[in-house]
C-alpha positions as CSV (number, residue, x, y, z in Angstrom):
1,M,130.6,166.1,106.1
2,P,128.2,164.2,103.8
3,E,126.1,161.6,104.9
4,K,127.7,158.3,104.3
5,P,126.2,156.3,101.6
6,I,124.0,153.2,102.3
7,V,125.7,150.2,101.1
8,I,123.9,147.6,99.4
9,C,126.0,144.2,99.2
10,T,125.6,141.7,96.4
11,R,127.0,138.8,94.5
12,G,128.7,140.0,91.1
13,S,126.6,137.7,88.9
14,A,124.5,139.0,85.9
15,L,121.3,138.1,87.9
16,A,122.6,139.2,91.3
17,L,123.5,142.7,89.9
18,A,120.2,143.1,88.1
19,Q,118.5,142.2,91.3
20,S,120.4,144.3,93.4
21,N,120.2,147.4,90.8
22,L,116.3,146.9,91.1
23,I,116.7,147.1,95.1
24,A,118.9,150.1,94.7
25,A,116.4,151.9,92.2
26,M,113.4,151.3,94.7
27,C,115.5,152.8,97.4
28,R,116.4,155.9,95.9
29,A,112.7,156.3,94.5
30,A,111.7,156.2,98.2
31,F,114.4,158.0,99.6
32,P,115.7,160.5,97.0
33,K,117.8,162.4,99.5
34,L,119.6,159.3,100.5
35,R,122.7,157.7,98.7
36,F,122.9,154.3,97.9
37,E,125.6,152.3,96.4
38,L,126.8,148.6,95.6
39,K,129.2,146.5,97.0
40,I,130.1,143.4,95.2
41,I,131.4,140.4,96.8
42,K,132.7,137.1,95.6
43,T,130.9,134.4,97.7
44,T,132.1,130.7,98.2
45,G,129.1,129.4,95.8
46,D,131.0,131.6,93.2
47,K,134.5,130.1,93.6
48,L,133.2,126.8,93.4
49,Q,131.5,126.9,89.9
50,K,132.8,123.3,89.4
51,A,131.4,121.7,92.4
52,S,128.3,119.5,92.3
53,M,125.3,121.1,93.7
54,A,123.4,118.0,93.3
55,K,125.2,115.9,96.1
56,K,123.5,112.8,97.6
57,G,123.0,111.6,101.0
58,D,126.1,112.6,103.2
59,Q,127.7,114.4,100.6
60,A,124.8,116.8,100.4
61,E,125.7,117.5,103.8
62,A,129.0,118.2,103.2
63,L,128.3,121.1,101.2
64,P,128.8,124.2,103.2
65,K,125.7,125.9,104.1
66,G,125.2,129.7,102.5
67,L,127.0,129.1,99.4
68,F,125.9,132.4,97.9
69,T,125.3,134.2,101.2
70,K,127.9,133.8,104.1
71,E,130.4,136.3,102.8
72,L,127.5,139.1,102.2
73,E,126.2,138.0,105.9
74,V,129.7,138.8,107.2
75,A,130.0,141.9,105.7
76,L,126.5,143.1,107.3
77,V,128.0,141.5,110.6
78,K,131.2,143.4,110.5
79,G,129.5,146.9,109.3
80,H,130.9,146.6,105.7
81,A,127.4,146.8,104.3
82,D,124.1,147.9,105.5
83,L,121.7,145.5,103.8
84,A,122.6,142.5,101.4
85,V,120.2,141.5,98.5
86,H,119.7,137.6,97.8
87,S,117.8,135.2,95.5
88,L,115.8,134.2,98.4
89,K,116.0,130.8,97.4
90,D,119.8,130.8,98.0
91,L,119.2,132.2,101.8
92,P,119.1,129.5,104.4
93,T,116.2,129.4,106.7
94,D,118.4,129.6,109.8
95,L,120.4,133.0,109.6
96,P,123.4,134.0,112.1
97,P,122.8,135.5,115.2
98,G,121.8,139.5,114.6
99,L,120.8,139.1,111.1
100,I,116.9,139.0,109.8
101,L,115.2,138.7,106.8
102,A,113.6,142.2,106.5
103,A,111.9,142.4,103.4
104,T,110.7,140.9,100.2
105,P,109.8,143.1,97.1
106,K,106.7,142.0,95.0
107,R,107.7,138.3,93.8
108,E,108.2,137.5,90.1
109,D,106.7,134.4,88.2
110,V,107.5,131.3,90.2
111,R,107.7,128.7,87.3
112,D,110.5,127.0,85.6
113,V,111.0,127.0,82.1
114,L,112.2,124.1,79.6
115,I,114.8,125.5,76.9
116,Y,115.4,123.5,74.4
117,R,116.2,123.5,70.4
118,D,113.9,124.5,67.4
119,A,113.6,121.7,64.7
120,A,112.7,124.3,61.8
121,F,115.8,126.7,62.7
122,L,118.0,123.5,62.7
123,K,116.4,122.3,59.5
124,K,117.0,125.7,57.7
125,Q,120.5,125.9,59.0
126,K,121.4,122.4,57.7
127,D,120.0,122.9,54.6
128,T,122.1,126.3,54.4
129,I,125.3,124.6,55.7
130,K,124.9,121.6,52.9
131,E,125.2,124.3,50.2
132,Q,128.4,125.4,51.5
133,A,131.4,124.4,50.0
134,D,133.3,123.6,53.1
135,W,130.5,121.6,54.9
136,S,131.5,118.7,56.8
137,P,129.5,115.8,58.5
138,G,128.8,116.4,62.1
139,Q,127.7,120.0,61.7
140,C,124.1,119.2,61.9
141,D,123.7,116.5,64.3
142,L,121.7,118.8,67.0
143,R,118.1,117.3,67.5
144,G,115.4,119.8,67.9
145,F,111.9,119.9,68.3
146,K,108.3,121.4,67.8
147,P,107.2,124.6,69.5
148,H,105.4,124.5,72.5
149,L,107.0,120.9,73.5
150,K,105.8,119.4,76.7
151,L,107.5,116.8,78.9
152,K,105.4,113.9,77.5
153,D,106.4,114.9,73.9
154,F,110.1,114.3,74.7
155,P,111.6,111.0,72.8
156,K,112.2,107.9,75.1
157,G,115.5,108.6,76.9
158,A,116.0,112.3,76.0
159,T,118.5,114.2,78.0
160,I,117.8,116.7,80.1
161,A,120.4,119.1,82.0
162,T,119.9,120.2,85.4
163,S,121.7,120.5,88.6
164,S,118.5,120.7,90.8
165,T,117.7,117.6,92.9
166,R,114.3,119.1,92.8
167,R,114.1,119.3,89.3
168,K,115.7,116.0,88.3
169,Q,113.1,114.0,90.8
170,S,110.0,116.0,89.5
171,L,111.2,115.1,85.8
172,L,111.7,111.8,86.7
173,A,108.3,111.4,88.6
174,A,106.9,112.6,85.3
175,R,109.2,110.7,83.0
176,P,111.2,107.9,84.6
177,D,112.9,107.3,81.2
178,L,114.5,110.6,81.0
179,N,118.1,110.5,81.2
180,I,119.3,113.5,83.7
181,V,122.7,115.0,83.7
182,E,124.3,118.0,85.5
183,I,125.0,121.6,84.2
184,R,126.4,124.6,85.8
185,G,126.6,128.1,84.6
186,N,124.5,131.2,84.6
187,V,121.3,131.6,82.7
188,A,123.0,132.7,79.4
189,T,125.7,130.1,79.7
190,R,123.2,127.2,80.1
191,M,121.1,128.3,77.2
192,Q,124.3,128.3,75.2
193,K,125.1,124.6,76.0
194,V,121.7,123.6,75.1
195,A,122.1,125.4,71.9
196,E,125.5,124.1,71.0
197,R,125.9,120.4,72.8
198,G,124.3,117.7,71.0
199,E,124.3,115.4,73.8
200,L,121.8,117.8,75.9
201,D,118.2,117.9,74.4
202,A,117.0,120.6,77.1
203,T,117.5,122.2,80.4
204,I,115.4,123.9,82.8
205,L,115.8,127.7,84.2
206,A,113.8,130.0,86.4
207,L,111.5,132.1,84.6
208,A,112.1,134.7,87.2
209,G,115.7,134.8,86.5
210,M,115.0,135.2,82.8
211,K,112.6,137.7,83.1
212,R,114.8,140.1,85.6
213,L,118.0,139.5,82.7
214,N,115.2,140.8,80.1
215,F,114.7,137.8,78.4
216,S,110.9,137.2,77.5
217,I,109.1,134.5,75.7
218,N,106.9,135.2,73.0
219,A,103.7,133.5,72.0
220,D,105.5,131.2,69.6
221,G,107.7,129.8,72.0
222,T,110.7,132.0,70.7
223,I,112.7,133.6,73.2
224,S,113.8,137.3,72.9
225,G,116.7,139.3,74.6
226,D,120.0,140.4,74.3
227,A,122.6,137.4,73.3
228,V,120.0,134.9,73.0
229,P,121.5,132.1,71.4
230,D,119.9,131.3,68.0
231,G,117.3,128.5,67.5
232,L,116.0,128.1,71.2
233,L,112.8,127.7,72.2
234,A,111.0,127.7,75.5
235,T,108.1,126.1,77.4
236,I,106.8,127.4,80.8
237,L,105.9,124.3,82.9
238,D,102.7,124.6,84.9
239,L,103.1,124.1,88.6
240,D,101.1,120.8,88.7
241,V,104.3,119.6,86.6
242,M,106.9,121.2,88.6
243,L,106.6,123.0,92.0
244,P,109.3,125.7,92.5
245,C,111.7,125.6,95.2
246,V,111.2,127.6,98.4
247,G,111.6,131.1,97.8
248,Q,111.8,131.1,94.1
249,G,111.1,134.3,92.0
250,A,111.6,136.3,95.4
251,I,114.1,138.7,96.4
252,G,115.1,138.7,100.1
253,I,116.5,141.7,101.8
254,E,118.9,140.8,104.9
255,I,119.6,143.5,107.5
256,R,121.2,143.7,111.1
257,A,118.3,143.0,113.5
258,D,119.1,145.8,115.5
259,D,119.5,148.6,113.0
260,E,116.4,150.6,113.1
261,R,117.1,153.1,110.6
262,I,117.7,150.4,107.7
263,A,114.8,148.2,108.9
264,K,112.4,151.8,108.1
265,I,114.0,151.9,104.9
266,V,113.6,148.4,103.5
267,E,110.1,148.2,105.1
268,R,109.1,150.8,102.2
269,L,110.3,147.7,99.8
270,N,108.5,145.1,101.4
271,H,105.4,143.4,99.6
272,F,103.1,142.0,102.4
273,N,101.7,139.1,100.3
274,T,105.1,137.9,99.0
275,F,106.7,138.1,102.5
276,H,104.1,135.8,104.0
277,A,103.8,133.6,101.3
278,V,107.7,132.9,101.5
279,T,107.2,132.8,105.3
280,A,105.0,129.7,104.9
281,E,107.5,128.3,102.3
282,R,110.6,128.6,104.5
283,A,109.0,127.2,107.5
284,F,108.4,124.3,105.5
285,L,112.0,123.8,104.4
286,R,113.2,124.6,108.0
287,G,110.6,121.8,109.1
288,M,111.9,119.5,106.6
289,G,115.3,120.1,107.8
290,G,116.8,121.0,104.7
291,G,118.8,123.6,102.7
292,C,118.4,125.1,99.2
293,Q,119.5,121.8,97.8
294,S,116.9,119.6,99.5
295,P,114.6,117.7,97.1
296,V,111.4,119.6,98.1
297,G,109.4,121.8,96.3
298,A,106.8,124.3,97.7
299,H,104.7,127.3,96.7
300,A,102.3,129.4,98.6
301,E,99.6,132.0,97.5
302,I,97.6,134.4,99.5
303,V,94.1,135.0,98.8
304,G,92.1,137.0,101.1
305,D,93.2,136.8,104.4
306,K,94.3,133.0,103.8
307,V,97.6,131.4,103.1
308,T,97.9,128.1,101.1
309,L,100.7,126.4,100.7
310,K,101.0,123.2,98.2
311,A,104.4,121.1,98.8
312,I,106.2,118.0,97.4
313,S,108.9,116.1,98.9
314,F,111.3,113.4,97.0
315,R,113.1,112.5,100.2
316,D,114.2,108.6,100.0
317,E,113.0,108.4,96.6
318,T,109.8,108.6,97.6
319,V,107.1,111.2,96.4
320,K,105.0,113.0,99.1
321,R,102.7,115.8,98.4
322,G,100.8,117.9,101.0
323,E,98.6,120.9,100.8
324,G,97.2,123.4,103.7
325,K,95.4,126.6,104.2
326,K,95.7,128.8,107.5
327,L,95.1,132.6,108.2
328,I,98.0,134.8,107.0
329,A,99.0,135.4,110.7
330,E,99.8,131.5,110.8
331,A,102.0,131.3,107.8
332,A,104.9,129.8,109.5
333,A,102.6,127.1,111.5
334,L,101.3,126.1,108.2
335,G,104.6,125.6,106.5
336,E,105.6,123.6,109.9
337,Q,102.3,121.4,109.6
338,I,102.8,120.4,106.0
339,A,106.3,119.5,106.7
340,A,105.1,117.4,109.7
341,E,103.0,115.6,107.4
342,L,105.6,114.8,104.8
343,K,108.4,113.9,106.8
């Protein structure tokens, strides 16, 4: 009898599949004699596409934890899969009994990206449309902006779409006059909405997600990649403007705690610095008592034998910042320390 394949479970979104295929390729390269296959599972979060991800107060607590992970974890517990691949930012800090975060491959860029319309493109398009006999008013009402736009450059009251409480509060901390509205959908859908909807001036996406979907930001601010809507520009936001959410840019591999065979396999995929950096960040989030929609941001880096953590909290509409440094072995303690300072 041929050996059973090792099953990697994943969500079915374009980004989830890109990440899980990356993990599968890494597994096959490290263990060419083993068979690996993907198992796509629809999660609660996939079924609640119209639900608000930016609830406040008691409403936020009403959202089920593990929106994008629970069903994958059930598959692990029941033995229907051997490892689960997550966007680490979606994985709760408290895992079900018997499951562990076993590995994190090397992290992608953690920064966020501002996506907005190109004024020069829209002007050219407007001139072209007006030359057409069937042109009608309203076709050219979209507002565009110059390349390399920064938050300070937006006109007063500009509308930026995001469903992340962290991003919303970061934007308002820098520009209290901005109008923040919700937006749902995957990376391509959100870009399309900005390209087409005049009531939106911009949105914010994770640079890591864009890169994993093979979108790239060129030196002139334009975006390259398959199916990029025409006339969009991008600006990468510095970390001093917007700290990422906990685990942003990292892929988490979750397995059964007692599965030594799978543990040895995923150990080959683990990136030491990434694992300890996200350990500090996740300890901070756990200490703050929040989930993936908590209005907090954090970023840890490993330099030499030390881990440095910068964090921000927008709890109770108050901005609190913290920073600290410890030995790598004390990464979790560092996260807990910064959380205690900011609570």
